N, C-alpha and C positions, 0 to 999 in steps of 0.2 A: 331641873335646869342645870344644876351643877354638873351632872354626868354629861349632859350635852356639850357643855363647853370644855369639859375635861377631854372629850373626844376631839373637839376643835383644836385643843392644845396639842393633842397627839398628832393631828394633821399638820399643824404648824411646825412642830419640832422635828417631824420626820419627813416633811415635804422634800427636803434635800435628799431623802433616801431614794427618790425615784426621779425619772425624767418625765417631762410632759410629752415631748416628741421623741420617738424611739431612736434606734440606730446607735447602739453603744452599750455601755454598762449601766450600773445603777445611777451613776452621776455623769460619766463621760459621754460625749456625743461624737459621732463620726460622719453624719450625713451633711456634708459641707458643700456639695456641688452637684450640678446637673449630670456631670460625667460619672459621679458616684452612683446616682440614682439609676442610670442605665446599665451599670456593670456590677455595682455593689462590692467591687474589689478593685482597689487603687494603690495598694501598698508597693507594687512593683511597676507602676505605670511610668512612662517617660514621654507622654504625648501632649498634655495640656498643662497650663500653669497652676491648676488646682493641686498638682503634686507638691507645691510648696508646703501643703499640710500633710499629704500622704506619704510622699517619697522625696523629701527635700534634697537628699544627696543626688537624686536623679535630675534635678533642675539643670545641671551642666549639659544635659543632652537635648535641651529645648532649643528652639530657634535662637540664633545669635542676634542680640539686640534686645529690645523691650517687648514683653508680652504681658498684656492685661486681660484679665478674665473675670467675668461676673456671672453669678447664678442666682436664681430665685426659685424656691420650692414652695408648693402649696400642699399642705398636709390636711386632708379631710379625715377627721377622726370620729370614731363611733365607739364610745365607752359605755358599759352597762354593768350595773349591779342588779342581778335578778334575785329577789328575796322571796322565799316561801315561808309563811308563818303557819303554825298549827291552828286548828279551828278555835281553840280557846283564847287566842290572842286577837284583839280587834285590829282592824286595818290601821296602820300607823303612817300612812302616806304612800309613797310610790312602791310598787312591787317590781317594776322595771325602771330603776333609777338611771337616768341617762345624761351624758354630756356629749355634744357634737360640736363643740367650739373648734373652728379651724385654726390653722397656724400658717404664717408666712415666714419663710426662713431664707434670708439672704446670705451670700458669701462672695467675698472679693479677694482676688489674688493677683500678684504681680511678680514678674521675674525679669532681671536684667542679666543677660548672658554675654560674656566676653572671653573668648579664648578658653582657658581652663577654669575660669572663675564664673560664679553666678551669685547674684544678690537676690534675695526673695523676701516677700512680705505677704501677709494675709490678714483678713478680718473675717471671723466666723464665730458662730455660737458653739462653744466647746462643752457646754453642759446645760441641762434644762432645755429651754427652748420653746415655750408656748404656754397655753392656758387650758385649764379645765373649768367647766362651769356646770355644776349639778343644780339646776334651777329648782327642782322639787326635792332636793335632799339626796341622800345616799344611804348605804348601809350604816355609815357612821351616825347619821341622825336617827335612823330607826333603832339602832342599838342604844342610843342615848335615851330615847323615849321609854324603852323597856326598863330603864333604871330609874325613871322618874317616880316621884310620889305625887299622885293627883292625875288630872286629865292630861292627855298628850298635847303637844304643841302644834301639831299639823294644822293647816297646810303651810303656814308661813315659815318656811325654812329653806336655806340655801347654803351651799359651800362653793367657794371659788378659789382657785390657786393659780399662780403664775410664777414662772421661773426663767431667768436668763443668765448665762455666764458668757459674756462677750470676751473673745480672745483676740489680742493684737500681737501678731508674730512677725519678727524680723530675724534674718539669718543670712548665712553665706555658705557656699559649697565650693569645693576645689577638686578637680580631677587630676590625680597623680599620673594617670595614663588612661588608655582606652578602656581598661578593665575596672579600675578602682577609683571611686570618688567618695568624698566624705563631706559632712555638713555639720554645722553647729548653729543653734538659734536660741532666741530668748522670747518668751511669751508672757505678756501681762494679761491677767484675767480680772475682769470687773464683774462681780457677782451681785445679782439682785433677785430676791424672792418676796412674794407677797401672798398672804392668805387672809381671807375674810369669810365671815359667816354670820348668820343671824337666825334668831328664832323669836318670833313675835317682837317684844320690845327689847330684847337683848341683842347686842351687836358687838362685833370685834373685828378689827382690821389692823394687822401687824405686818410690817415690812422689815426684811433683813438685808443688809448690804455688807459687802466685804471685797477685798481684792488680794492679789498675790502674784508672785513671779515664779516661772518655771523654766527649766532648760530643755532643749530638744537636740538630740544627737542622731545622725543618720549615716548610713553607708549604702552605696550602690555598687553592685558587682555584676559585670557583664562579661562572662567567660568567652562568649562568641556572639555572632550576630543574631542568633535565635533565642538565647537564654538571657534573662535579666533578673537579678535578685535585689530586692529592696529591704532595708532594715531601718526602723525608726524607734527611738526610745524617748519618751517624754517623762521627765522627772515628776515626782509628786509636787503639787503646788500648795503651799501652806496658805490657808485662808481662814480667817476668823470673821464670822458673820455678826454684825452689830444690829440689834433690834431697835426699831422705831415703832412705838405704839401710836397709830394714827387715829384710831377710834376704839373706845373702851367704855362699856357700861358699868357703872358702880353696882355693887352687890350688897345684899342685905345681911344681917346677922345670920349665922354665928361668926361672920368675919368682922374684923375691927372696923370702926367707922372710917369711911373714906376708902375702903379697900376696893380694888378693881378686879375685873375678870382676869385680865392678863397677869396681874400680880398674885391674886389669891388662888387662882385655879391653874395657871400655866407656869408660874414662876418666872414670867417675862416682864422686864421693866425697860424703860427707855435707856438706851446706852449699854444694855447687857450684851456681852459677847460670848460666842460659843465656837469651838473649832469645827470646820467642815472642809477638810482638805480635798483637793481634786486628785484622785489616785494616779499613780504612775501608769504608763501604758507602753506596751511593747507591740510594735506592728511589724509583721513579716509577710513578704510576698514573693512569688516567683512567677515570671511571665515567660511563656515559651511560644515561639512562632512555629506552628505545626506545618504550615504551607506559606507561600508568599502572601496569601490573602487571609489566612485564618490564624488568629492568635488566641491563646488561652492563658488565664491567670488564676492562681490559687492564693488565698490569703488566710492568715491567722492574726487576729488582734486580741491581745491578752490584757486584762485590766486587774491591777493589783489592789483590789478593794480592801483586803484584810490589813494592808500596811498603812492605810490612811488613818488619820486621827479624826474621828467623827464623834468624839465625846463618849465613846463606849458603844455607839451603834454599830461600829464595824464588827463587833463580836457576833452580831446576828447575820452577817453576810459572808459569803464565800467569794473568792475571786471569780471573775466572769470572763467570757470570751466570745468573739465572733469568728466563724469559719465559713469560707465560701469559695465559689468557683465562677468564672465568667468566660464567655466565648465572644470573640469580636471578629467580624468578617467584612473585608473590603469589597463591596459590590462593584464600585467604580473608584476612580481617583477622587471623586467628590462625595461619595456616600459610604458611610461605615455603619453597619448594624451590629447590635450587641444584645446579649441576654445574660443575666447573672442570677445567682442564688446565694443566700446567706442564712446561716442558722445562728441565733443569738442565745446564749445562756447567761442570764443576768446574775445569778448567784444567790437567788432567793428561792427556796424549795417549798416551804409550807405556806399555802394560801391564807391560812389563819393569821400569819404574821405580815401579810402584804397590806399596803395602803389601799383602802377601798376605792378612793377616788382615782387612783392610777396604779393598779397592781402590777408587780414586776413579773409578768408572765413571759415565759420563753416564747420565741417567735421564729417562724420561717418566713423569709422574704424573697420575692421574685421581682426582678426588675428588667426592663428592656428599653431600647431607644435607638435613636439615629443621630449620628454626627454628620453634619452637612457643611462642606467647604464652599462658601460663596465665592471667594477668590483667595489669592495668596495671603492676604492680610486678615480676612474676616472668616472665622470658623464658628459654627453654631452647634448646639447640642439640644435635643428634645428627648425627654424621657418620662417613663411612668413606672411606678413600683407599687406593690401591695404587701403589707405586713400582716400575715395570718397568725395571730397570737393563739396560743394554746389555752382553751377555756379551763378554768379550775374552779372547783366547788369545795365547800367544807361545811361542817356543822359546828357552830360556836359552842365552846365548853362552858361549864358553870362559871359564874352565876347566871348565865343566860338560860332561859327556859328551854326544855328539851323540844326536839321536833323542828327546829329552825334549819333551813338550808340557804346558803348564800353562794351564788355562782358569779364569777367574774368573766366578762367578755370584753375584748378589745379588737379593733381593726383600724388600720390607717392606710389610706390611698394617697400616694405621692404623685404629683405632676410637677415637672421641673423644666426650665428652659435656661440655657446658658449661651453667652456670646464671648468669644475671644478675639482680641485684636493684636496683631503682630506688626511691629515696625522697627 
């Protein structure tokens, strides 16, 4: 049982090391709007108010007056740990351990544009963003049982994790001329993570909360009517997560009387803090109008994971990036269709080091959708995307018994709708 909750502890302490909903790096998220889902590339866009997050310096090119924009995404997730055990090991629970817990992801954006100035604000999830629920356990619980003395604890086992980093952004942009505009902004991040698990009569539920401030700087360069270049830099956000132990089962000797699982096995106590910075981000994009009706955009978003303070965990990660391309076509004055592609490199290469419940697998994503103009004031976006993660497998090393194979699988289908109102 000790080994089981040692693994639970590893899940708790490293849950910040991955996201629940994809689209970004190990921590950072970028899937903020329905416009993003249908293109997957927004760093150089100048058309909708969601660019308050993607290309803030480009907000000076939006409709003059107020623009309000809201999106909601539905993420249908399919995560699996496929575990193959050699014949001499008895069945220890699930062989295809699964979580299909869906996620709902909102985003709200606003811009006021007047002459050469714009003011912008946004509310979106900037890290984490959802929940996983392995109702029959995972490779973590199977691995734990292999280290137990005595009979296995199946089938009463479960691991659940949830993570949100809510970002509140305010800023301003100024156009020096038709070619150059610059922006500066400030973001407050409110972070919350919770992990719970149980095995028979043992139970643990721990929540971590923290907050921090970060700066955002942007530039937009439009050399001519066809080409537009967007640049965005988000500074590192210093965050210390404070633990709250909500449920904890006392443990038996050899621990001291009154010892708890959180304290004895995890080293976590009420009020304990640990660093978990949100890494700096550099977003680059170039948009080019090939014809009066056809526009293309290429993006690179780079995540500085190695420079963040994660209490030493950053030593196990490399910097990550997204790279992609989109095409957008104006069928009529009211209907715009688009398709986009993006490849994400998380910065984790060895599957044996990945978190079983949400492995950091590299991913190819394809998105498409339609923007429909109802009238001059009301614009809508409808989009769908699918993330095809690269399956990875490994054989655990000693002291695990030989002949075990673990394969990680993930897939996410996104459906999104957005509405923009201009006045």
